[in-house]
ChimeraX commands (.cxc) that place a marker at each C-alpha (Angstrom):
marker #1 position 132.49,124.02,150.32 radius 0.5
marker #1 position 128.78,123.28,149.90 radius 0.5
marker #1 position 126.47,126.28,149.54 radius 0.5
marker #1 position 123.25,124.59,148.49 radius 0.5
marker #1 position 120.52,122.86,150.40 radius 0.5
marker #1 position 119.79,120.79,147.27 radius 0.5
marker #1 position 121.48,117.41,146.78 radius 0.5
marker #1 position 124.18,117.25,144.08 radius 0.5
marker #1 position 123.37,115.90,140.63 radius 0.5
marker #1 position 123.95,112.14,140.47 radius 0.5
marker #1 position 125.48,110.04,137.73 radius 0.5
marker #1 position 127.95,112.59,136.38 radius 0.5
marker #1 position 131.74,112.59,136.78 radius 0.5
marker #1 position 133.14,114.09,139.97 radius 0.5
marker #1 position 136.58,115.10,138.68 radius 0.5
marker #1 position 137.41,118.36,136.93 radius 0.5
marker #1 position 138.60,116.59,133.78 radius 0.5
marker #1 position 135.65,114.19,133.83 radius 0.5
marker #1 position 133.20,117.10,134.01 radius 0.5
marker #1 position 135.10,118.91,131.27 radius 0.5
marker #1 position 134.67,115.89,129.01 radius 0.5
marker #1 position 131.05,115.29,130.06 radius 0.5
marker #1 position 129.93,118.88,129.41 radius 0.5
marker #1 position 132.35,119.45,126.49 radius 0.5
marker #1 position 134.11,122.37,128.21 radius 0.5
marker #1 position 137.80,121.62,127.51 radius 0.5
marker #1 position 139.13,124.51,129.62 radius 0.5
marker #1 position 137.04,123.72,132.73 radius 0.5
marker #1 position 140.03,122.41,134.75 radius 0.5
marker #1 position 141.91,125.64,133.94 radius 0.5
marker #1 position 138.93,127.74,135.01 radius 0.5
marker #1 position 138.73,125.83,138.28 radius 0.5
marker #1 position 142.49,126.31,138.81 radius 0.5
marker #1 position 142.15,130.06,138.32 radius 0.5
marker #1 position 139.16,130.16,140.66 radius 0.5
marker #1 position 141.14,128.32,143.35 radius 0.5
marker #1 position 144.06,130.73,142.89 radius 0.5
marker #1 position 141.72,133.67,143.34 radius 0.5
marker #1 position 140.31,132.11,146.54 radius 0.5
marker #1 position 143.82,131.64,147.92 radius 0.5
marker #1 position 144.90,135.18,146.93 radius 0.5
marker #1 position 142.01,137.53,147.80 radius 0.5
marker #1 position 144.27,140.61,147.69 radius 0.5
marker #1 position 145.41,139.96,144.12 radius 0.5
marker #1 position 146.61,143.23,142.60 radius 0.5
marker #1 position 146.72,142.08,138.97 radius 0.5
marker #1 position 144.08,140.70,136.64 radius 0.5
marker #1 position 143.51,136.98,137.06 radius 0.5
marker #1 position 144.16,136.32,133.37 radius 0.5
marker #1 position 147.70,137.71,133.87 radius 0.5
marker #1 position 148.54,134.96,136.39 radius 0.5
marker #1 position 150.44,132.09,134.75 radius 0.5
marker #1 position 148.40,128.88,134.81 radius 0.5
marker #1 position 151.45,127.09,136.27 radius 0.5
marker #1 position 151.05,129.24,139.42 radius 0.5
marker #1 position 147.46,128.10,139.92 radius 0.5
marker #1 position 146.69,124.98,141.97 radius 0.5
marker #1 position 145.57,121.86,140.14 radius 0.5
marker #1 position 141.99,120.85,140.90 radius 0.5
marker #1 position 141.94,117.72,143.01 radius 0.5
marker #1 position 139.27,115.89,144.89 radius 0.5
marker #1 position 135.61,115.70,144.02 radius 0.5
marker #1 position 133.74,118.39,142.12 radius 0.5
marker #1 position 130.02,118.26,142.73 radius 0.5
marker #1 position 127.37,119.85,140.54 radius 0.5
marker #1 position 124.15,121.22,142.00 radius 0.5
marker #1 position 120.94,121.62,139.98 radius 0.5
marker #1 position 120.27,125.28,140.67 radius 0.5
marker #1 position 121.62,128.58,141.88 radius 0.5
marker #1 position 120.06,131.70,143.34 radius 0.5
marker #1 position 121.14,135.26,142.65 radius 0.5
marker #1 position 119.66,138.19,144.54 radius 0.5
marker #1 position 120.12,141.72,143.25 radius 0.5
marker #1 position 119.40,144.84,145.26 radius 0.5
marker #1 position 119.36,148.32,143.80 radius 0.5
marker #1 position 118.38,151.30,145.98 radius 0.5
marker #1 position 116.09,152.66,143.28 radius 0.5
marker #1 position 114.65,149.24,142.38 radius 0.5
marker #1 position 110.89,149.41,141.88 radius 0.5
marker #1 position 110.54,145.72,142.70 radius 0.5
marker #1 position 110.62,146.58,146.40 radius 0.5
marker #1 position 112.87,145.97,149.35 radius 0.5
marker #1 position 113.20,142.22,148.80 radius 0.5
marker #1 position 114.95,142.66,145.45 radius 0.5
marker #1 position 114.63,140.57,142.34 radius 0.5
marker #1 position 115.27,136.82,142.29 radius 0.5
marker link #1:1,2 radius 0.2
marker link #1:2,3 radius 0.2
marker link #1:3,4 radius 0.2
marker link #1:4,5 radius 0.2
marker link #1:5,6 radius 0.2
marker link #1:6,7 radius 0.2
marker link #1:7,8 radius 0.2
marker link #1:8,9 radius 0.2
marker link #1:9,10 radius 0.2
marker link #1:10,11 radius 0.2
marker link #1:11,12 radius 0.2
marker link #1:12,13 radius 0.2
marker link #1:13,14 radius 0.2
marker link #1:14,15 radius 0.2
marker link #1:15,16 radius 0.2
marker link #1:16,17 radius 0.2
marker link #1:17,18 radius 0.2
marker link #1:18,19 radius 0.2
marker link #1:19,20 radius 0.2
marker link #1:20,21 radius 0.2
marker link #1:21,22 radius 0.2
marker link #1:22,23 radius 0.2
marker link #1:23,24 radius 0.2
marker link #1:24,25 radius 0.2
marker link #1:25,26 radius 0.2
marker link #1:26,27 radius 0.2
marker link #1:27,28 radius 0.2
marker link #1:28,29 radius 0.2
marker link #1:29,30 radius 0.2
marker link #1:30,31 radius 0.2
marker link #1:31,32 radius 0.2
marker link #1:32,33 radius 0.2
marker link #1:33,34 radius 0.2
marker link #1:34,35 radius 0.2
marker link #1:35,36 radius 0.2
marker link #1:36,37 radius 0.2
marker link #1:37,38 radius 0.2
marker link #1:38,39 radius 0.2
marker link #1:39,40 radius 0.2
marker link #1:40,41 radius 0.2
marker link #1:41,42 radius 0.2
marker link #1:42,43 radius 0.2
marker link #1:43,44 radius 0.2
marker link #1:44,45 radius 0.2
marker link #1:45,46 radius 0.2
marker link #1:46,47 radius 0.2
marker link #1:47,48 radius 0.2
marker link #1:48,49 radius 0.2
marker link #1:49,50 radius 0.2
marker link #1:50,51 radius 0.2
marker link #1:51,52 radius 0.2
marker link #1:52,53 radius 0.2
marker link #1:53,54 radius 0.2
marker link #1:54,55 radius 0.2
marker link #1:55,56 radius 0.2
marker link #1:56,57 radius 0.2
marker link #1:57,58 radius 0.2
marker link #1:58,59 radius 0.2
marker link #1:59,60 radius 0.2
marker link #1:60,61 radius 0.2
marker link #1:61,62 radius 0.2
marker link #1:62,63 radius 0.2
marker link #1:63,64 radius 0.2
marker link #1:64,65 radius 0.2
marker link #1:65,66 radius 0.2
marker link #1:66,67 radius 0.2
marker link #1:67,68 radius 0.2
marker link #1:68,69 radius 0.2
marker link #1:69,70 radius 0.2
marker link #1:70,71 radius 0.2
marker link #1:71,72 radius 0.2
marker link #1:72,73 radius 0.2
marker link #1:73,74 radius 0.2
marker link #1:74,75 radius 0.2
marker link #1:75,76 radius 0.2
marker link #1:76,77 radius 0.2
marker link #1:77,78 radius 0.2
marker link #1:78,79 radius 0.2
marker link #1:79,80 radius 0.2
marker link #1:80,81 radius 0.2
marker link #1:81,82 radius 0.2
marker link #1:82,83 radius 0.2
marker link #1:83,84 radius 0.2
marker link #1:84,85 radius 0.2
marker link #1:85,86 radius 0.2
view
């Protein structure tokens, strides 16, 4: 799934464990596993942290990192106007 029109960052690992080591985030593969579980189970009735890690899929394939993200927030009473705040 690619949701950016920017090219991915080059010269960094493309595996979950490689990225975890590169960015010094030891639990990154576990976080990705939980994220994948949540994607596969959109009607989950319990909290994600209650799901055993063994039930979550292992990250496989390439993981690509993109240099930026955009978040748009809209609030009906927002004084920043109808286009929201970026």
